[in-house]
N, C-alpha and C positions, 0 to 999 in steps of 0.2 A: 727644610728640604726633605728630611727623612719622613716627616709627616705627610708631605704631599705625595711622595712616592708610595707610601703605604696606602693612601686612599686610592691611588690609581691602580694599585695591585688588587685591592679589594673590589673595585668596580669591574675589572676584567674577569674576576672570579664569579661575579653575578651572572647566572646562566642566561637571563634575558638579554642583558647588555652584551654578553659574550656572543650570543647568536646573531644579534644585530651587527655586531662588528664583523663577524664571519661573513654574513650575507653581503655587507658593504664591500668587503674585499674579495668575495668569491667571483670568479670570472663568469660572464654571461655566455652560455653554450646552448646548442640544440635549438629548440623552438624559440626560446627567449632571444637567442642571437638572431634568428631569422626574422622574428617580429621587429626587432630593433632596426634591422636593415630596411624592412618594408616601410616601417614608420618614417625612417630617414628619407627613403626614396619618395614616399608620398608627400612629405613636407617639401622636398625638392621640387616635385611636380607642381604643387600648389603655389610655390613661390616662383616657379619658372627658372630655377637655378640648376645647372648641371644636366639638363634634359638634352636629348639628341634628336628628337623628332617632334613635329607639331601636327596634330590632326585638325583639319579644317572641315567643319560641319555647319551648314546653314550660316556661313559667314562668321562663326565663332571659332576661336582657336583654343586648342587643348594641348599644352606642352606635355610630353610623355617621354618614357625611356623605352627604346626598342627592345631591350632585354626583357622588360616586364610584359610588353605587348606580345612578344614572341613566346614567352613561357606559358601564357594562358590561351593564346589564339593561334590555331594552325593557319588561319588566314594571314595573319601578320608574319608568322614564322616563314611561310612560303614567300611572302612579299620581300622580307628583308634578307633571306638567305639565298635566293635564286638571282639569276641575272635579269632582274626586272628593272625598269627605269626608276621605280620607287625605292630601289635598294639604297641609292646614294642621295635621295632627296631628303631635304630637311623638313618639307611640308607635304603631307598626304591628304588629298581632298577626298572625302568619303561622301558618296551620294546615297540616296534612298534611306538615310537615317536622319533622325531628329537630334538636335543638340541636347535636348533634355535626356533622351535615352542614352546617348554616348557618354554623358556626364555620369549617369548612374552605373553604366558598364565599367567605366574607368575606376569608379569608387570600389566596385566589386573586385577588379583586378588587383588593386593595391591593398585593399582592406580585407577581402575575402568574405564580406558579409553582404548578401544581396538585400537591397532596400525595396522589397516588392510590395506593391499595393494594387488594389483593383483597377485604379485608373492609369497605372503605368506598366503593368505586367505584360500586356500584349506587345507594347513597343519594345520593351526590354527583350522579350523572346524573339521578336523579329531581328533585333540587332545581334543578339547572341547567335541566332541561326545563321545570319549573313557572315558573321565574323568567326564562326565555328568555335564558339566558347561553350563546350559541351556541358561542363558542370553548371554554368549559369542557365543554360537552356533547360537542363533537367530540373533545376530549382524552380524555374518558371512553370514548367509542366506540372510539377507537384502542387504548386500554389493554385494554379487554375483548376486542377483536379479537385482540390478542397473547396472551391467556390461553386462547383457544379450543382445546379438544381433545375427544376422544370421550367423556370422562367428564362434561363439562359442556355439550356443544353443545345438548342438549334444553332445559336451563334457560335458556341464553343465547338460544336461538331464541324461547322464550316471552317472555322479558324484552324482546327486540328487537321482537316483535310488539306488546307492550303499549305501548311508547313509540314505535312507528312509525319503526323504523330499518331500512328495507328492505335496505340493503347488509349489515348484520350478520345480519339474519334469513336472507337468501339464502345467506350464507356458512355459517351454522350448519346449514341444511337440506342444503346440498351436502356438508358433512362428515358429517352423519348418514347420508346415502345412501351415501357412498363408504366409510364405515367401519361399516356397519350391524351386522356380526357383533359387533364390539367394543362399539359403542354400546348394543346390546340387552342386554348383560350388566351394565350399570351401573344404579344405583338410579333415576337420573333418567328412564330409559326408561319406567318405570311411570307417570310423570306425564303421558305423552301421552294425549290424549283418544281416544275410539274413532274420531272423524272424522280426527284427525291420523294415527293409525295406518293407517287405510285409505288415506289420501292417499299415505302413504309406500309402501305396497304397490302402489299403482296407478302410481307414478312409474317411467317407463322407465329412469331413471338409477340405480335401486336396484342396488347392487353386491353380488351374492351369487353364489357359484360353484355352489351347489346349493340346491334348494328346502327341504331339511331345515333350513337356517339360519332361513328365514322361519317355518316351523311351530314350531320351538322358541322363537323370539322371541314368537310369539303365545301359546303356553302359559305363558311366564313372565309376560306381561302379564296374562293371565286370572287366574293365581294371585295376582298382586299387586292385582287389582281385584275383590275378592270380591263387591262389591255390584252387579256387572253383571247384566243380565237375560239369559235364554237367547237372546232374539232378537239381542242384541249379539254373542254368540259366532257365530251363524250369519252375521250381516252381515260380521264380520271374516274368518271362515273362507272365505267366498265369494271372497275375494281371495288366498287361498293356492292355489297350483297343485298340488293334491293328486295329479292324474295323473302329475306329474313326479317324485314321490317314489319312492325305491327300493321295489319291491314288498314286500320283507321288512320294511323300515322302516315302510311304510304299515300292514302287518298288525299289527306289534308295538306301534308308537307311536301310531298314529291310531285304528285299529279298536278297540284295547283301552283307549283313553283314557276314563276315567270321566266327565269333563266333557262330552265329545262324545257318549258313549252316553246321558247324561242329557238330551240336547238333540235331540228328534226332528226339529226344524227343520233339523238338519245332515245328516239321513239322505240326502236327494237328492244332496248333494255327495259323500258316501261312495259312493253307488251309481254316480255318474258315474266316479269314480276306479276302482272295481272293474271296471266294463265296459271301461275303457281297459286296465287291467292284465291282465284275464282274456281278453277277446275281441279286444283290439287295435283297437277302433273308433277310427278317426282322426277325432275330433270337431274341428270348427272353432270350438271354444270358446276364449276367451282363457286358460282355465286349462290348456290343453295347449300353449300357446305358450311356448317358452323365454324367460326374461328375457334382457335385452340382454347381460349380462356372465356368463352361465352357460357351463359347458363343453359345453352342448348348443346346436345351431343348426339351424334349418330350412333345408333346401336344396331347390331345384327340379331335377327330373330331366327332361331332354328325350330321347325315345326315337324313333329312326328318322325316317320321313317321306319326303317328296319334296323334291328340290332346287328352286331358284328357278324353273326352267322347267317343273317338273312332269313331268320325264321320268325322272330317275334316282332310284332308291330309295337312301336314305342308311343306311349301316351304323353310324352314330355314336350314342353315348350320352354326353350332356354334363350336367355338374352345375353349378348356379349358386348361389352363396351371396350373397344380397342384402346381408348385413352388410358383406362385404368387396368386393362387386361383382366377384367373380372367377369365371371359368368354368374347369372342369376336365374333361378327357376321362376317362371311366371305361370299364369293360369293354364291348366291342362287342356289338351285337345277335347272339344265338346263331344258328347254322345258316344264316341267310340274311337279306338285307335285308328290311325291312317298311315298309309304308305303311298308314295308318289302323288301327294296332293298337288293341285295347281294353286299357286299363291301369287298375290300381287299387292301393291299398296295404292291407296287413294286418299289424299289428305291425311297421310300418316296413320290411317287405319289399315289393318291387314285383312284382306279378303282371301278365303280359302274355299275351294270346291274339290270334288272328287275324293280320292283317298281309298276308294274301293270300287269294284265293278258296278257300273250302271247307277252311279250315285247322282241324285238330283239336288242334293242339299248344298247350300252355299252359306258360309258363316262369315261374320265380320267381327274382328277383335278390335275394340277400342283400347289402344295401348295405354292411354293416359289413366283409365280407370280399371284396366286389366279385366275386361268383361267381354264375353262372347255373346253375339246376337245373331239369330238366324234371319236371313233376308230371303227375298223371292227365290222360288225353286227354278232350276234350269228346265227348259222345255224338253231337252234330250239328256237322259242320264249318260254320264261318260266318266272315263278314268284315263289316266296317262295323257291328259290333254294339256294345252297351254292356256295361261290366263295373263292378259296384259291390260294396262290402262292406256287410254288414248283420248285426249280432249275431254277429260272428266268423266269418261265412261269406261266400263270394263267389258272386255271381249274374252269369250271362251272359244278356243279354236281346236278342231280335230279331236283326237282321243280314240278310245276303244270302249265299246258298249258290252263286251263279253262275247260278241259274235263276230264283229267286223270293225275295221278302222273307219273313222268318221271324217267326212269333209265338211260337216255342218259347223257353222259359226253362229254364236249368239252374242248379243250386246245388252248390257245391263244399264238401265236408267235409274239413278238413285232417287229421282223425284217421284217416279211412278212405282219404284220397287218392283220392277218387272223386267223380264228378259224377252227380247224379240229377235227373230232370225234376220241375218244379213246374207249377202252373197256367199255361197260355199266356196271352199278352197278348190283349186284346180285338181289337186290330188289328195286323197284321204291318207292321213298319217297319224301315228301315235308316238309318244315319247320323243317328240321333236323339240327343237329349241325355238322359243317364241319371244320376240322382243319388239318394242315400239321405238321409233325414232323419226323425228321431223314429220309428224302427222301421218305416219304410215306404220303398218305392222309387217314384220318379217318373220316368216316361218321357215326354219332351216332344217333340212334333213328329216329324219324320223323313220319309223318302221312302216312299211306298206303292207306287210303280212308277217307271219310268224318267223319267216326265214330271210326276208330281204329288207334292206333299208335303201333310202334314196339320197341322192346328192342335190336334189332340187331345192331352189330357194324361191319361195312364193311370197309375193308382196301384195298387201291389201291397201287400197286407197279408199278411205271412207267417203270422200267427196264424190267419187265415181261409183262407189259401191261395187268394185270389181277387183279381181286378182290378176296378177301377171307374173310370169317367170323372169327371174334375173339370172346373172351368171351362176352356174352351178358351183357348189362347194367342192374343194379338193379332197373330199372324203364322202363315203356313204355310211352314215352312222345314225343310230338312235340312242336314247338315254343320254342326250347331250343337253347342255344349258347354255344360254347366251345372255350377255349384258351389254349395255351401251355405255361408253365413257368418252366424252369429248369428241363426239361425232364418229366414233369407230365402234363396231360391234365385235365382241370377243366371244369365241365359242370354246367350251371345255367339255370333256367327257368322251363317251363312246369308246372307252378303253384306249384313248389316245394319250400319248405323252406330250403331244404338241398343243399349244394354245394357238388357235388360228384367229386372224383378224380379218374383218370385212369392212370395206369403205362403201357406204351407201351412195356417197356422192360420185365416186368414180366407178362403182360396181366392180371392184377388184378385190382379190384375196391375197393374203401372204401369211407367213409364219411369224408369230409374235414372240413366242417364248417356248422353252422346253421344261417340262415338269420332271421331278425326280423319278416318276414312274407313271404307268398308265392308270387312268381313273375313269369311272363311269358313275352315273346317278349321284353326282356330287352336288352340293349346294354352291351356287355362285352368286355373288352380289357385289355391288360397288359401295365402298365406305371410305371416306376421307380421301377420295381421289385415287384409290387403289382398288384392285380386284381381289376379293377374298374367295378362296376355293376351300370349302368346308366339308370335311368328311368325304363320303363316297365309297365306292367298292373298287378294290385293286385287281390286278391281273389274276390273282388266285381265287377271286370270288368272295373274299372276305371284306367286311366293312372296316373302315379306318376311322380313327379319331383325330387324324392329322388336319391341321389348318395351314394352308399356304397363302401367301400374299404375293401378288404380281404387281409390280409398279411399271406401267407402260412408259414412263418418262426415262427410267434407267434400264428397262428391260430385265430387271432382276427378279428372281423368285426366291423367297425366303420363308422359313417356317414361323408361324405365329403360335400362340398358346393353344394347346390341344382342346378339342371339344370335351365335354363332360363324359362322353361315352362314345363308343364306335357307332357311327350312324351312316346310313345310306338311304337313297330314295326319299329324301326329306324335302320340306319346303325351306327356302332361305331368302329373306328379304332384309332391307335396311329401312329404319324409320328414325325420325327425329324425336328425341325425348328431352324434356326440360329437367335439368339437374335439381336435386333437392338440396337446399342450403339450410 
């Protein structure tokens, strides 16, 4: 007896056995206790013992405990705690759910571990969304988020929109835009609606290095949606930037496409692209603006002008890329420095004439090789005139020859490298605003002598070779500039603080915006769908290096990065450049 008690005493003194004994006798508290209860309730559920409610789904029964259902689901909490008929029912019939999904949902409620897989996660999310089980819903969202890739992002985006999951929807859209070339090759891409496809093409974050990717995606979508109407094709193709396609590709893949040829509604879009490819018309349509991530970029070119004091003529030519906010010096003005030169673009080459009194010289800058070439001389030497492109030809209008204002107009033919006279303007002007739109030329305002300016608007029709007056401008100014954007002509300068707009379609005028201060002899050009107002001379007669940007869609004017130097009376145009990689 003594020996046995001694052995027992020694065993209890053994630290390992002692700990085991303590754990065996220690009461279960906290998490351990809660887990034991859940395990007991789960065993009760599985055996159908001590349950107080049964869920009926697709003819299958699921015995449960109201307390567990209410603790995890606000849907059941409301059902069992309010005066609803289900409150005292022993059986609750659930519609719109599958038996397999409710089984997994109940496992989660009792065990706390979601059993999520690719083939069940959407059904579980649908069930958790209907039953308001937020923790399970969030687990499903995180699981789907981890499965997101270019092959399924369209389907996940639609699923996320259906169940109002903004974070997942936005991430899916972002991936679709960033990997568009790959996404458009998968079957799910064909499930996009016409409206979703157009929204994608309108988004500035669409990542494509060339427009051919967009066109081919459209054709795949059209082929996969055979029930679409002809109008649908036109609505979609309107958002493809056909002028930016390679000319050979456009001829072979677009012009010869049977679906497009069978849709007369698309013909105006084809005509616009042809005019751009053949005549080089620099249209201010959104379809000729490079997309943000393309290997093409619009850049602004500033040519010559006066310095800040208005004394020295500047020999510089500077290039500005609004995307990167960088200025770059390029080839200097040829021959001599110039002020108030007339400039325009044709097929992304820059043409410049004037720059001093009675000048006959005209130069062309090939931007891609950064080289100036002299072309045919003007018949009439002129300065402070306007120069515009129309139907693949260049027009010089008005100006000053050192003695008088000019009404004479000349047209340049690149094939013959020669200028020829056309019908003169109705009134001789210099330092007027000149711009082309819809196969016509508009000359607005200008000086009629050393002391007077006019408010007249003169319009030239090349088909009739004649000029006519339109509604006068609400100002009498010279040293003004004009640009056209989306069918509206905007006028800046003349020491005005107001940007005026003119509609050629309705022949009406209105105020478009207010500048921080008056300006004249400033450079004005369209880039990226916005109007850039570069440099100029302020009310005190001093040149400025400020750059302003006017967005007609928001009516806002804001400052952009300054010019490299104070500049006024300069040339200002926008051209397309291919980015170096």
